[in-house]
C-alpha positions, -999 to 999 in steps of 0.1 A, spaced: 213 13 -111 220 21 -78 207 -6 -53 204 -3 -13 191 33 -19 175 50 13 193 24 35 171 -4 23 189 -33 9 161 -45 -15 152 -10 -29 169 6 -62 165 33 -86 172 25 -126 178 55 -148 182 60 -189 188 96 -199 190 106 -234 199 145 -228 178 176 -218 142 169 -210 116 161 -185 124 132 -156 97 107 -155 95 81 -128 76 45 -127 74 28 -93 78 -8 -93 65 -26 -58 71 -58 -44 57 -74 -14 37 -101 1 15 -111 28 23 -130 57 -1 -165 63 -18 -157 29 -9 -187 7 -26 -201 -22 -23 -222 -56 -38 -212 -85 -68 -228 -84 -100 -215 -82 -109 -237 -49 -92 -234 -13 -61 -249 -13 -30 -239 7 7 -239 0 28 -257 31 59 -250 10 55 -209 15 48 -187 45 35 -158 26 13 -150 -1 9 -126 -31 -27 -112 -18 -26 -79 -31 -7 -86 -65 27 -72 -56 44 -96 -80 25 -84 -108 27 -45 -100 66 -50 -100 67 -69 -133 41 -49 -149 56 -16 -144 91 -31 -156 74 -41 -185 62 -4 -190 98 9 -180 112 -14 -208 89 -3 -232 95 35 -229 133 30 -224 131 13 -262 107 43 -275 128 69 -266 158 52 -281 141 46 -315 126 83 -315 152 103 -299 131 114 -274 151 138 -247 149 132 -208 152 107 -182 132 76 -173 140 63 -137 122 30 -123 121 27 -88 126 -5 -72 101 -1 -41 97 -32 -15 79 -34 16 46 -16 7 23 -37 31 34 -22 63 68 -14 61 66 19 42 95 17 16 85 44 -3 83 67 28 121 63 31 128 67 -5 109 102 -4 126 115 29 161 107 13 149 127 -19 149 104 -46 121 122 -64 133 158 -57 144 164 -95 112 141 -107 85 157 -130 59 131 -127 58 95 -113 30 69 -126 18 34 -107 -7 11 -107 -22 -16 -85 -39 -47 -90 -78 -51 -88 -107 -65 -97 -117 -36 -124 -103 -12 -142 -100 26 -135 -80 55 -137 -101 77 -109 -84 107 -95 -88 94 -61 -72 97 -25 -64 70 -1 -63 68 41 -33 81 55 -16 55 82 2 54 111 17 22 131 34 13 160 42 -21 181 35 -12 215 54 -32 243 40 -40 278 67 -52 304 52 -71 337 65 -94 363 63 -133 361 51 -152 387 28 -185 390 -4 -176 380 -19 -201 406 5 -202 437 16 -166 439 0 -145 416 -2 -115 437 37 -116 433 30 -109 391 22 -80 371 10 -92 339 20 -78 306 -10 -94 288 -34 -75 314 -15 -43 298 -24 -49 260 -61 -61 267 -66 -26 289 -50 -8 258 -75 -26 233 -103 -23 255 -100 14 261 -91 21 223 -125 0 214 -142 30 241 -122 52 219 -134 45 183 -174 58 195 -154 95 199 -135 91 169 -148 108 132 -166 80 111 -140 81 87 -114 66 110 -101 32 111 -83 17 143 -75 -21 143 -48 -43 161 -35 -78 161 -20 -92 194 15 -105 185 32 -115 218 5 -126 245 27 -151 266 39 -183 264 19 -206 289 -15 -200 311 3 -209 345 31 -183 338 21 -143 342 36 -130 311 62 -104 317 58 -92 281 35 -85 255 31 -66 224 -1 -55 202 6 -42 167 -17 -10 158 -30 4 127 -44 41 129 -60 54 98 -78 85 84 -85 103 51 -67 132 62 -31 125 78 -31 155 104 -60 136 118 -46 104 115 -17 115 138 -38 129 162 -60 97 165 -27 79 170 -17 103 198 -52 91 214 -43 53 208 -9 64 230 -25 81 256 -48 46 259 -15 25 262 2 50 286 -34 46 311 -34 6 307 2 7 319 -5 27 347 -37 6 356 -22 -26 353 12 -21 372 33 -27 339 55 -4 320 54 6 281 69 15 252 61 15 219 79 19 183 66 34 152 65 8 125 55 29 93 34 64 83 20 69 51 2 101 37 -33 99 19 -31 102 -17 -29 131 -31 -51 131 -62 -40 148 -97 -67 154 -118 -48 164 -149 -25 136 -151 -54 111 -141 -72 122 -171 -44 116 -195 -45 84 -179 -82 72 -181 -78 83 -218 -49 60 -227 -70 31 -205 -103 36 -222 -79 33 -258 -68 -4 -246 -98 -16 -229 -98 -40 -204 -94 -78 -197 -114 -102 -221 -116 -140 -208 -113 -171 -227 -135 -199 -223 -112 -216 -199 -108 -185 -180 -144 -174 -175 -150 -214 -160 -121 -204 -134 -139 -171 -128 -174 -185 -125 -159 -211 -103 -141 -188 -79 -170 -164 -73 -191 -190 -62 -164 -188 -28 -173 -150 -24 -194 -135 6 -201 -102 18 -204 -79 -10 -187 -101 -33 -197 -109 -68 -199 -85 -88 -209 -91 -128 -177 -110 -146 -181 -89 -177 -172 -56 -158 -133 -72 -164 -134 -63 -200 -149 -26 -192 -133 6 -180 -149 28 -151 -161 59 -159 -138 87 -148 -142 101 -112 -129 123 -89 -127 112 -53 -108 135 -30 -115 120 6 -98 87 8 -112 56 14 -102 19 16 -69 10 20 -38 31 25 -6 31 2 31 48 6 25 60 -26 9 88 -7 39 103 3 54 102 -34 19 119 -45 28 148 -22 60 156 -34 56 153 -73 27 148 -92 20 112 -92 -8 88 -112 -22 53 -107 -45 30 -121 -60 -1 -113 -66 -32 -133 -85 -62 -133 -60 -91 -124 -86 -104 -102 -122 -120 -109 -143 -90 -101 -159 -96 -68 -129 -104 -53 -115 -88 -23 -75 -77 -15 -58 -97 8 -78 -129 2 -68 -163 -9 -91 -157 -41 -68 -126 -51 -35 -152 -46 -51 -177 -71 -63 -153 -98 -29 -135 -96 -12 -168 -103 -33 -176 -137 -33 -159 -171 -63 -137 -155 -38 -120 -137 -10 -117 -165 -35 -102 -189 -48 -74 -162 -10 -69 -158 2 -63 -192 -31 -33 -196 -17 -19 -166 19 -20 -189 5 -6 -216 -17 22 -201 15 35 -181 38 35 -212 11 50 -234 7 77 -203 46 80 -201 50 87 -244 23 115 -238 44 131 -210 75 130 -226 55 147 -254 35 170 -236 57 196 -216 22 219 -209 11 188 -192 39 185 -169 38 219 -160 -3 219 -154 5 191 -131 30 205 -113 6 238 -106 -23 216 -95 -2 198 -67 13 233 -59 -26 247 -52 -38 213 -34 -7 211 -11 -5 248 -3 23 275 0 34 265 34 38 228 29 68 215 42 74 178 37 77 156 73 72 120 72 50 103 100 72 81 109 97 107 120 134 103 113 136 63 124 157 40 104 138 14 77 122 -14 98 142 -41 80 125 -68 106 95 -54 110 77 -87 103 97 -103 129 
């Protein structure tokens, strides 16, 4: 085991080698989201003893992947299977892009295939893409003054932030429909009667295509520059993270789908169904699927245009053939990043979904060790999709890992 890889203290790799053979990687992700806390009850009940919650199931992600790695290692020993199994401990997916720094450091250069999963409200192994994403904190600097007695002497950094946000919101009309741009003001001043000399806004800029995401980000930067000019402030920004869109690998996804169908979905006990029925009453909007879908597996689909969220697995998928799946760790109809996801993730429902993922990943890794032709086909598919002139360059540039990006 090697800890502190890619200059990230909480990232690590652990390898098991039995001889010449393929190298198969399994991603073990762990992270949490600030502010979304909840007990394991089906009603809203915040926990006051913690500041963050597992609203995207990363506690299950890491544990399920570790379970798969342990099972594959034991199988390799028992059956004299030659090759290398490598487990990647990957922190800070929720905005920190931990895997991007690991890719940039070359930690996947010798890997033949990578396997991962993600918690969800259903079971699927689609060959699906995601949204590329580039984020930054924009910081405005002004001049403090008394807001009532001497406003003419001040230059409001908050005005800079608000002017930037206004221009970005007008910019939305002129971006493609697939674009997503959202922000949160992280610093806006301390008191209404003090013109703030510092303010900060945190932006995410997304698109199904990473090149377009980068172009949209450049236009957001121009909005920030114009806002600073117009408000008499100064501005700088720090790129926090950048992630490629997932590059789906149909060869590997069909293999994973077949294994997921062999295992099946999550069957509820009477108590689990009662929990599911109660928590489903709290869903709003489009929430509220048929609870029976937790036990089923979605039909296989190929989705090349990214939608939904972003993931730093995207960068991995552009340098090595990568396959993933989703399993029903949450009640059908649950939204990610919600208290309902936290609640279910702390129950037997979450654990059952996690073990479905662990079993599917185990079977897929076993197949890859025994099927060199599948690895060859998956590699050829990757090369054809990304083109002969592809050269990996991280969207976040050469910055060091943002170990304090939540501060």
